[in-house]
C-alpha positions as CSV (number, residue, x, y, z in Angstrom):
1,P,-253.5,77.1,17.6
2,R,-253.8,73.9,15.5
3,S,-250.9,74.7,13.2
4,H,-248.9,75.7,16.3
5,T,-249.7,72.3,17.9
6,D,-248.6,70.5,14.7
7,R,-245.3,72.6,14.6
8,T,-244.6,71.8,18.2
9,L,-245.3,68.1,17.5
10,R,-242.9,68.2,14.6
11,W,-240.2,69.7,16.8
12,F,-240.6,67.1,19.5
13,L,-240.7,64.3,16.9
14,S,-237.5,65.6,15.2
15,R,-235.8,66.1,18.6
16,D,-236.5,62.5,19.4
17,K,-234.8,61.6,16.1
18,R,-238.0,60.2,14.6
19,T,-238.2,60.1,10.8
20,E,-240.3,62.6,8.8
21,I,-242.5,59.6,7.8
22,E,-243.3,58.7,11.4
23,S,-244.0,62.4,12.1
24,A,-246.3,62.6,9.0
25,K,-248.1,59.4,10.0
26,Y,-248.7,60.7,13.5
27,L,-250.0,64.1,12.2
28,Q,-252.3,62.3,9.7
29,A,-253.6,60.2,12.5
30,L,-254.1,63.3,14.6
31,N,-256.0,65.0,11.8
32,R,-258.2,61.9,11.3
33,Y,-258.9,61.9,15.0
34,R,-259.8,65.6,14.9
35,Q,-262.1,65.1,11.9
36,Q,-263.9,62.1,13.6
37,K,-264.3,64.1,16.8
38,Q,-265.7,67.0,14.9
39,Q,-268.2,64.7,13.0
40,Y,-269.2,63.1,16.3
41,E,-269.8,66.5,17.9
42,Q,-271.9,67.6,14.9
43,Q,-274.0,64.4,15.1
44,L,-274.5,65.0,18.8
45,L,-275.6,68.6,18.1
46,Q,-278.0,67.5,15.4
47,Q,-279.5,64.9,17.7
48,Q,-279.9,67.5,20.5
49,Q,-281.6,69.9,18.0
50,Y,-284.2,67.4,17.0
51,E,-284.4,65.9,20.4
52,Q,-285.4,62.5,19.0
53,P,-285.6,59.6,21.5
54,I,-282.5,58.1,19.9
55,I,-280.9,55.2,21.7
56,Q,-278.0,56.7,23.6
57,Q,-275.8,53.7,23.3
58,Q,-274.5,54.4,19.7
59,P,-273.0,57.8,20.4
60,Y,-271.6,56.4,23.7
61,E,-269.9,53.6,21.8
62,Q,-268.6,56.1,19.3
63,Q,-267.2,58.2,22.1
64,L,-265.5,55.1,23.6
65,L,-264.0,54.4,20.2
66,L,-262.7,58.0,19.9
67,Q,-261.1,57.8,23.3
68,Q,-259.4,54.5,22.4
69,Q,-258.1,56.0,19.2
70,Q,-256.8,59.1,21.0
71,R,-254.9,56.8,23.5
72,Q,-253.4,54.8,20.6
73,Y,-252.2,58.0,19.0
74,E,-250.8,59.3,22.2
75,Q,-248.9,56.0,22.7
76,Q,-247.5,56.3,19.2
77,L,-245.9,59.6,20.4
78,L,-244.3,58.0,23.5
């Protein structure tokens, strides 16, 4: 599904007459976002496993940051 998403994105970007560089930049940003999201989810899993009384604010702030980044990437597309 991931490669399909990337292919679809490339098609839309080329249809909009965007350059390959812009497309590549967006795909890189998307991959970075995916990696960060994955890391965040792994951290969350680890925290849940150990059930330490960790201050919940830090993951929350991280989530906000990820949401902001996702919005930025989506705006790059528009």
